[in-house]
PyMOL Python script that loads the backbone (N, CA, C, O; Angstrom):
from pymol import cmd

cmd.read_pdbstr("""\
ATOM      1  N   MET A   1       0.699  -0.959   0.027  1.00  0.00           N
ATOM      2  CA  MET A   1      -0.054  -0.045  -0.096  1.00  0.00           C
ATOM      3  C   MET A   1       0.884   1.333   0.116  1.00  0.00           C
ATOM      4  O   MET A   1       1.743   1.432   0.991  1.00  0.00           O
ATOM      5  N   THR A   2       0.568   2.310  -0.799  1.00  0.00           N
ATOM      6  CA  THR A   2       1.148   3.616  -0.738  1.00  0.00           C
ATOM      7  C   THR A   2       0.498   4.544  -0.229  1.00  0.00           C
ATOM      8  O   THR A   2      -0.729   4.527  -0.331  1.00  0.00           O
ATOM      9  N   LEU A   3       1.142   5.563   0.433  1.00  0.00           N
ATOM     10  CA  LEU A   3       0.591   6.664   0.991  1.00  0.00           C
ATOM     11  C   LEU A   3       1.000   7.874   0.358  1.00  0.00           C
ATOM     12  O   LEU A   3       2.188   8.014   0.067  1.00  0.00           O
ATOM     13  N   LYS A   4       0.043   8.896   0.070  1.00  0.00           N
ATOM     14  CA  LYS A   4       0.222  10.169  -0.543  1.00  0.00           C
ATOM     15  C   LYS A   4       1.568  10.849  -0.102  1.00  0.00           C
ATOM     16  O   LYS A   4       1.637  11.057   1.109  1.00  0.00           O
ATOM     17  N   GLY A   5       2.572  11.208  -0.796  1.00  0.00           N
ATOM     18  CA  GLY A   5       3.636  11.978  -0.322  1.00  0.00           C
ATOM     19  C   GLY A   5       4.814  11.158   0.317  1.00  0.00           C
ATOM     20  O   GLY A   5       5.782  11.722   0.828  1.00  0.00           O
ATOM     21  N   VAL A   6       4.677   9.824   0.259  1.00  0.00           N
ATOM     22  CA  VAL A   6       5.480   9.060   1.092  1.00  0.00           C
ATOM     23  C   VAL A   6       6.262   8.214  -0.114  1.00  0.00           C
ATOM     24  O   VAL A   6       5.595   7.665  -0.991  1.00  0.00           O
ATOM     25  N   GLY A   7       7.578   8.150  -0.104  1.00  0.00           N
ATOM     26  CA  GLY A   7       8.278   7.181  -0.895  1.00  0.00           C
ATOM     27  C   GLY A   7       9.620   6.710  -0.299  1.00  0.00           C
ATOM     28  O   GLY A   7       9.705   6.586   0.923  1.00  0.00           O
ATOM     29  N   ASP A   8      10.548   6.473  -1.001  1.00  0.00           N
ATOM     30  CA  ASP A   8      11.806   5.869  -0.596  1.00  0.00           C
ATOM     31  C   ASP A   8      12.273   6.712   0.576  1.00  0.00           C
ATOM     32  O   ASP A   8      12.741   6.067   1.515  1.00  0.00           O
ATOM     33  N   ALA A   9      12.242   7.782   0.677  1.00  0.00           N
ATOM     34  CA  ALA A   9      12.972   8.776   1.637  1.00  0.00           C
ATOM     35  C   ALA A   9      12.581   8.256   3.020  1.00  0.00           C
ATOM     36  O   ALA A   9      13.412   8.140   3.921  1.00  0.00           O
ATOM     37  N   ILE A  10      11.276   7.943   3.162  1.00  0.00           N
ATOM     38  CA  ILE A  10      10.740   7.393   4.514  1.00  0.00           C
ATOM     39  C   ILE A  10      11.575   6.255   4.957  1.00  0.00           C
ATOM     40  O   ILE A  10      12.001   6.176   6.110  1.00  0.00           O
ATOM     41  N   ILE A  11      11.824   5.319   3.984  1.00  0.00           N
ATOM     42  CA  ILE A  11      12.788   3.980   4.322  1.00  0.00           C
ATOM     43  C   ILE A  11      13.943   4.464   4.738  1.00  0.00           C
ATOM     44  O   ILE A  11      14.397   4.131   5.832  1.00  0.00           O
ATOM     45  N   LYS A  12      14.602   5.349   3.892  1.00  0.00           N
ATOM     46  CA  LYS A  12      16.170   5.618   4.183  1.00  0.00           C
ATOM     47  C   LYS A  12      16.151   6.418   5.541  1.00  0.00           C
ATOM     48  O   LYS A  12      17.170   6.366   6.230  1.00  0.00           O
ATOM     49  N   GLY A  13      15.174   7.085   5.939  1.00  0.00           N
ATOM     50  CA  GLY A  13      15.370   7.949   7.126  1.00  0.00           C
ATOM     51  C   GLY A  13      15.307   7.147   8.498  1.00  0.00           C
ATOM     52  O   GLY A  13      15.499   7.704   9.579  1.00  0.00           O
ATOM     53  N   ARG A  14      15.021   5.784   8.366  1.00  0.00           N
ATOM     54  CA  ARG A  14      14.845   4.923   9.618  1.00  0.00           C
ATOM     55  C   ARG A  14      16.043   4.824  10.361  1.00  0.00           C
ATOM     56  O   ARG A  14      17.110   5.070   9.798  1.00  0.00           O
ATOM     57  N   PRO A  15      16.001   4.443  11.749  1.00  0.00           N
ATOM     58  CA  PRO A  15      14.751   4.268  12.616  1.00  0.00           C
ATOM     59  C   PRO A  15      14.132   5.541  13.031  1.00  0.00           C
ATOM     60  O   PRO A  15      14.737   6.613  13.020  1.00  0.00           O
ATOM     61  N   TYR A  16      12.797   5.372  13.429  1.00  0.00           N
ATOM     62  CA  TYR A  16      12.142   6.567  13.943  1.00  0.00           C
ATOM     63  C   TYR A  16      11.715   6.072  15.330  1.00  0.00           C
ATOM     64  O   TYR A  16      11.459   4.900  15.606  1.00  0.00           O
ATOM     65  N   LYS A  17      11.673   7.094  16.147  1.00  0.00           N
ATOM     66  CA  LYS A  17      11.246   6.839  17.633  1.00  0.00           C
ATOM     67  C   LYS A  17       9.689   6.873  17.645  1.00  0.00           C
ATOM     68  O   LYS A  17       9.059   6.138  18.405  1.00  0.00           O
ATOM     69  N   GLY A  18       9.146   7.644  16.883  1.00  0.00           N
ATOM     70  CA  GLY A  18       7.734   7.917  16.718  1.00  0.00           C
ATOM     71  C   GLY A  18       7.341   8.198  15.373  1.00  0.00           C
ATOM     72  O   GLY A  18       8.197   8.601  14.585  1.00  0.00           O
ATOM     73  N   LYS A  19       6.071   8.025  14.981  1.00  0.00           N
ATOM     74  CA  LYS A  19       5.697   8.352  13.643  1.00  0.00           C
ATOM     75  C   LYS A  19       5.754   9.717  13.353  1.00  0.00           C
ATOM     76  O   LYS A  19       6.038  10.013  12.192  1.00  0.00           O
ATOM     77  N   ASP A  20       5.531  10.676  14.214  1.00  0.00           N
ATOM     78  CA  ASP A  20       5.707  12.152  13.985  1.00  0.00           C
ATOM     79  C   ASP A  20       6.981  12.595  13.528  1.00  0.00           C
ATOM     80  O   ASP A  20       7.112  13.664  12.933  1.00  0.00           O
ATOM     81  N   GLU A  21       8.043  11.725  13.809  1.00  0.00           N
ATOM     82  CA  GLU A  21       9.405  12.090  13.259  1.00  0.00           C
ATOM     83  C   GLU A  21       9.702  12.148  11.775  1.00  0.00           C
ATOM     84  O   GLU A  21      10.736  12.623  11.304  1.00  0.00           O
ATOM     85  N   ILE A  22       8.665  11.599  11.050  1.00  0.00           N
ATOM     86  CA  ILE A  22       8.874  11.681   9.592  1.00  0.00           C
ATOM     87  C   ILE A  22       8.313  13.362   9.107  1.00  0.00           C
ATOM     88  O   ILE A  22       8.719  13.814   8.037  1.00  0.00           O
ATOM     89  N   SER A  23       7.636  13.958   9.741  1.00  0.00           N
ATOM     90  CA  SER A  23       7.589  15.332   9.582  1.00  0.00           C
ATOM     91  C   SER A  23       8.615  16.184  10.141  1.00  0.00           C
ATOM     92  O   SER A  23       9.077  17.156   9.543  1.00  0.00           O
ATOM     93  N   GLN A  24       9.032  15.737  11.517  1.00  0.00           N
ATOM     94  CA  GLN A  24      10.091  16.555  12.104  1.00  0.00           C
ATOM     95  C   GLN A  24      11.274  16.308  11.475  1.00  0.00           C
ATOM     96  O   GLN A  24      12.056  17.225  11.726  1.00  0.00           O
ATOM     97  N   LYS A  25      11.765  15.453  10.749  1.00  0.00           N
ATOM     98  CA  LYS A  25      12.825  15.388  10.076  1.00  0.00           C
ATOM     99  C   LYS A  25      12.889  15.874   8.586  1.00  0.00           C
ATOM    100  O   LYS A  25      13.888  15.896   7.867  1.00  0.00           O
ATOM    101  N   GLY A  26      11.549  16.278   8.261  1.00  0.00           N
ATOM    102  CA  GLY A  26      11.407  16.972   6.944  1.00  0.00           C
ATOM    103  C   GLY A  26      11.243  15.937   5.776  1.00  0.00           C
ATOM    104  O   GLY A  26      11.206  16.318   4.606  1.00  0.00           O
ATOM    105  N   ILE A  27      11.135  14.465   6.169  1.00  0.00           N
ATOM    106  CA  ILE A  27      10.664  13.523   5.167  1.00  0.00           C
ATOM    107  C   ILE A  27       9.435  13.923   4.494  1.00  0.00           C
ATOM    108  O   ILE A  27       9.463  13.962   3.264  1.00  0.00           O
ATOM    109  N   VAL A  28       8.350  14.230   5.111  1.00  0.00           N
ATOM    110  CA  VAL A  28       7.194  14.888   4.676  1.00  0.00           C
ATOM    111  C   VAL A  28       6.793  16.148   5.206  1.00  0.00           C
ATOM    112  O   VAL A  28       7.158  16.596   6.293  1.00  0.00           O
ATOM    113  N   THR A  29       6.063  16.674   4.432  1.00  0.00           N
ATOM    114  CA  THR A  29       5.717  18.227   5.028  1.00  0.00           C
ATOM    115  C   THR A  29       4.560  18.042   6.121  1.00  0.00           C
ATOM    116  O   THR A  29       3.781  17.090   6.067  1.00  0.00           O
ATOM    117  N   ASP A  30       4.511  18.944   7.034  1.00  0.00           N
ATOM    118  CA  ASP A  30       3.488  19.005   8.070  1.00  0.00           C
ATOM    119  C   ASP A  30       1.975  18.553   7.411  1.00  0.00           C
ATOM    120  O   ASP A  30       1.324  17.637   7.912  1.00  0.00           O
ATOM    121  N   ALA A  31       1.548  19.256   6.324  1.00  0.00           N
ATOM    122  CA  ALA A  31       0.382  19.132   5.592  1.00  0.00           C
ATOM    123  C   ALA A  31       0.237  17.541   5.242  1.00  0.00           C
ATOM    124  O   ALA A  31      -0.803  16.966   5.566  1.00  0.00           O
ATOM    125  N   VAL A  32       1.231  16.872   4.612  1.00  0.00           N
ATOM    126  CA  VAL A  32       1.148  15.582   4.139  1.00  0.00           C
ATOM    127  C   VAL A  32       1.009  14.573   5.589  1.00  0.00           C
ATOM    128  O   VAL A  32       0.211  13.640   5.680  1.00  0.00           O
ATOM    129  N   TYR A  33       1.869  14.950   6.553  1.00  0.00           N
ATOM    130  CA  TYR A  33       1.621  14.209   7.797  1.00  0.00           C
ATOM    131  C   TYR A  33       0.284  14.185   8.288  1.00  0.00           C
ATOM    132  O   TYR A  33      -0.293  13.122   8.516  1.00  0.00           O
ATOM    133  N   ALA A  34      -0.243  15.317   8.463  1.00  0.00           N
ATOM    134  CA  ALA A  34      -1.641  15.448   8.910  1.00  0.00           C
ATOM    135  C   ALA A  34      -2.578  14.688   8.162  1.00  0.00           C
ATOM    136  O   ALA A  34      -3.562  14.220   8.735  1.00  0.00           O
ATOM    137  N   ASP A  35      -2.388  14.509   6.953  1.00  0.00           N
ATOM    138  CA  ASP A  35      -3.304  13.741   6.198  1.00  0.00           C
ATOM    139  C   ASP A  35      -3.214  12.369   6.137  1.00  0.00           C
ATOM    140  O   ASP A  35      -4.152  11.656   5.782  1.00  0.00           O
ATOM    141  N   ILE A  36      -1.903  11.881   6.535  1.00  0.00           N
ATOM    142  CA  ILE A  36      -1.825  10.409   6.616  1.00  0.00           C
ATOM    143  C   ILE A  36      -1.494   9.789   7.873  1.00  0.00           C
ATOM    144  O   ILE A  36      -1.254   8.581   7.874  1.00  0.00           O
ATOM    145  N   LYS A  37      -1.447  10.476   8.987  1.00  0.00           N
ATOM    146  CA  LYS A  37      -0.907  10.238  10.157  1.00  0.00           C
ATOM    147  C   LYS A  37      -1.780   8.976  10.754  1.00  0.00           C
ATOM    148  O   LYS A  37      -1.221   8.066  11.366  1.00  0.00           O
ATOM    149  N   ASP A  38      -3.128   8.999  10.535  1.00  0.00           N
ATOM    150  CA  ASP A  38      -4.151   8.048  11.065  1.00  0.00           C
ATOM    151  C   ASP A  38      -3.876   6.751  10.105  1.00  0.00           C
ATOM    152  O   ASP A  38      -4.357   5.676  10.463  1.00  0.00           O
ATOM    153  N   LYS A  39      -3.213   6.813   9.051  1.00  0.00           N
ATOM    154  CA  LYS A  39      -2.811   5.450   8.442  1.00  0.00           C
ATOM    155  C   LYS A  39      -1.691   4.746   8.726  1.00  0.00           C
ATOM    156  O   LYS A  39      -1.480   3.584   8.378  1.00  0.00           O
ATOM    157  N   ILE A  40      -0.859   5.552   9.457  1.00  0.00           N
ATOM    158  CA  ILE A  40       0.472   4.932   9.893  1.00  0.00           C
ATOM    159  C   ILE A  40       0.482   4.129  11.316  1.00  0.00           C
ATOM    160  O   ILE A  40       0.048   4.664  12.337  1.00  0.00           O
ATOM    161  N   ILE A  41       0.903   3.072  11.306  1.00  0.00           N
ATOM    162  CA  ILE A  41       1.268   2.305  12.565  1.00  0.00           C
ATOM    163  C   ILE A  41       2.713   2.245  12.904  1.00  0.00           C
ATOM    164  O   ILE A  41       3.506   1.831  12.058  1.00  0.00           O
ATOM    165  N   ALA A  42       3.102   2.615  14.041  1.00  0.00           N
ATOM    166  CA  ALA A  42       4.449   2.607  14.504  1.00  0.00           C
ATOM    167  C   ALA A  42       4.402   1.806  15.581  1.00  0.00           C
ATOM    168  O   ALA A  42       3.609   1.986  16.505  1.00  0.00           O
ATOM    169  N   LYS A  43       5.459   0.636  15.520  1.00  0.00           N
ATOM    170  CA  LYS A  43       5.766  -0.400  16.517  1.00  0.00           C
ATOM    171  C   LYS A  43       7.164  -0.494  16.836  1.00  0.00           C
ATOM    172  O   LYS A  43       7.880  -0.688  15.854  1.00  0.00           O
ATOM    173  N   GLN A  44       7.702  -0.415  17.865  1.00  0.00           N
ATOM    174  CA  GLN A  44       9.053  -0.827  18.223  1.00  0.00           C
ATOM    175  C   GLN A  44       9.122  -2.109  18.892  1.00  0.00           C
ATOM    176  O   GLN A  44       8.232  -2.483  19.656  1.00  0.00           O
ATOM    177  N   LYS A  45      10.157  -2.797  18.626  1.00  0.00           N
ATOM    178  CA  LYS A  45      10.570  -4.059  19.162  1.00  0.00           C
ATOM    179  C   LYS A  45      11.308  -4.066  20.459  1.00  0.00           C
ATOM    180  O   LYS A  45      11.679  -5.132  20.952  1.00  0.00           O
TER     181      LYS A  45
END
""", "prot")
cmd.dss("prot")
cmd.show_as("cartoon", "prot")
cmd.util.cbc("prot")
cmd.orient("prot")
C-alpha cells in the first residue's frame, strides 16, 4: 500500500522513535503528515 507523499525517503530515514518524526525530520511536510498520520502504525520491538 502506498501513501500520498511518501516514498523511498521514509525508508532511508529509519529508524524513527515515533511516527511524527517523519515530519520533524522533513521527510514529509506537515500538511502531508496531517493527512496520513491516521494511516501509519508505528511499533518498536
